[in-house]
C-alpha positions as CSV (number, residue, x, y, z in Angstrom):
1,L,74.8,-60.3,-33.0
2,W,72.6,-59.9,-36.3
3,G,69.9,-62.4,-35.7
4,T,69.7,-60.8,-32.9
5,M,69.2,-57.5,-34.4
6,I,67.0,-58.6,-36.8
7,Q,64.8,-60.0,-33.8
8,S,64.5,-56.6,-32.1
9,Q,63.8,-55.2,-35.4
10,Y,60.8,-58.0,-36.4
11,R,59.8,-57.2,-33.4
12,C,60.0,-53.3,-32.8
13,F,57.1,-54.2,-36.7
14,L,54.7,-56.1,-34.4
15,I,54.4,-54.2,-31.8
16,S,54.3,-51.1,-33.9
17,L,51.6,-52.9,-36.1
18,S,50.1,-54.2,-33.5
19,Y,49.7,-50.7,-32.2
20,L,48.4,-49.2,-35.4
21,N,45.8,-51.5,-35.2
22,V,44.8,-50.2,-31.5
23,V,44.5,-46.6,-32.2
24,A,42.5,-47.4,-35.4
25,D,40.6,-49.7,-33.5
26,I,39.9,-46.9,-30.9
27,L,39.3,-44.9,-34.1
28,V,36.8,-46.9,-35.4
29,L,34.4,-47.3,-31.5
30,Q,34.7,-43.2,-31.5
31,S,33.8,-42.2,-34.4
32,F,30.4,-45.4,-33.4
33,L,30.2,-43.6,-29.7
34,R,30.4,-40.5,-31.5
35,R,27.3,-41.3,-33.8
36,L,25.5,-43.0,-31.3
37,F,25.6,-40.2,-28.7
38,A,24.8,-37.6,-31.7
39,S,21.7,-39.2,-33.0
40,R,20.5,-39.9,-28.9
41,L,21.3,-35.8,-28.7
42,T,19.0,-35.6,-31.5
43,K,16.5,-37.4,-30.7
44,K,16.1,-36.2,-27.4
45,M,16.4,-32.4,-29.0
46,K,13.3,-33.5,-30.9
47,Q,11.7,-35.0,-28.1
48,H,12.2,-31.4,-26.6
49,E,11.3,-29.5,-29.4
50,V,7.3,-32.0,-29.1
51,F,7.8,-30.9,-25.5
52,K,7.6,-27.8,-25.6
53,R,5.4,-27.5,-28.4
54,H,2.9,-29.3,-26.3
55,I,3.6,-27.2,-23.4
56,N,3.2,-23.9,-25.8
57,S,-0.1,-25.3,-26.6
58,I,-1.0,-25.7,-23.4
59,K,-0.5,-22.1,-22.4
60,I,-2.8,-21.4,-24.9
61,Q,-5.7,-23.2,-24.4
62,S,-5.2,-22.1,-20.8
63,Q,-4.9,-18.2,-21.9
64,W,-7.6,-19.4,-24.1
65,R,-10.2,-21.1,-21.4
66,M,-9.1,-17.8,-19.4
67,M,-10.5,-15.5,-21.8
68,F,-13.6,-17.6,-22.1
69,C,-14.4,-17.7,-18.2
70,Y,-13.8,-14.4,-17.9
71,V,-15.9,-13.0,-20.9
72,N,-18.8,-15.5,-19.5
73,Y,-18.3,-14.2,-16.1
74,V,-18.9,-10.7,-17.3
75,N,-21.5,-11.8,-19.1
76,D,-23.2,-13.3,-16.3
77,L,-22.3,-10.6,-14.1
78,A,-24.3,-7.7,-17.0
79,D,-27.2,-9.8,-16.7
80,I,-27.3,-10.4,-12.7
81,L,-27.2,-6.3,-12.5
82,E,-29.7,-5.8,-15.6
83,F,-32.3,-8.4,-13.6
84,Q,-31.0,-6.9,-10.3
85,S,-31.4,-3.6,-11.7
86,F,-35.1,-4.2,-13.3
87,F,-36.2,-5.4,-9.8
88,R,-35.2,-2.7,-8.2
89,R,-36.7,0.0,-10.1
90,R,-39.7,-2.2,-10.3
91,F,-39.3,-2.1,-5.9
92,A,-39.0,1.5,-6.2
93,V,-41.9,2.5,-8.7
94,K,-44.4,0.4,-6.4
95,K,-43.3,2.2,-3.3
96,V,-43.3,5.5,-5.2
97,K,-46.9,5.1,-6.5
98,K,-48.0,3.6,-2.9
99,L,-45.9,6.8,-0.9
100,K,-48.0,8.9,-3.6
101,L,-51.3,7.6,-2.4
102,E,-50.7,8.0,1.1
103,S,-49.8,11.6,0.3
104,W,-52.9,11.5,-1.4
105,K,-54.8,10.0,0.9
106,I,-53.6,12.2,3.8
107,S,-53.7,15.7,1.4
108,W,-57.5,15.0,1.1
109,K,-58.1,14.2,5.0
């Protein structure tokens, strides 16, 4: 009877020791996996920040190009209007001279 009780207690001790070793191994594995996931998440966040900065720089460049093109468009439009104004004025002056000459010819007849 005493032999079976001692064996029972010894088996219980071995099982509890095995259980504690398994729990310790699980905790070490969990710690390793948490660290691995945290480092991956940190890496993703850093990549996301780099990507976000890249997207923001693209937006800034796009706005700058748009503004540059718009200013060039407005300047080209102003040049075209000035060019048209010059030639319309020139044609109008020629027409006025021609009309004055015709009216002067008619008045001398």
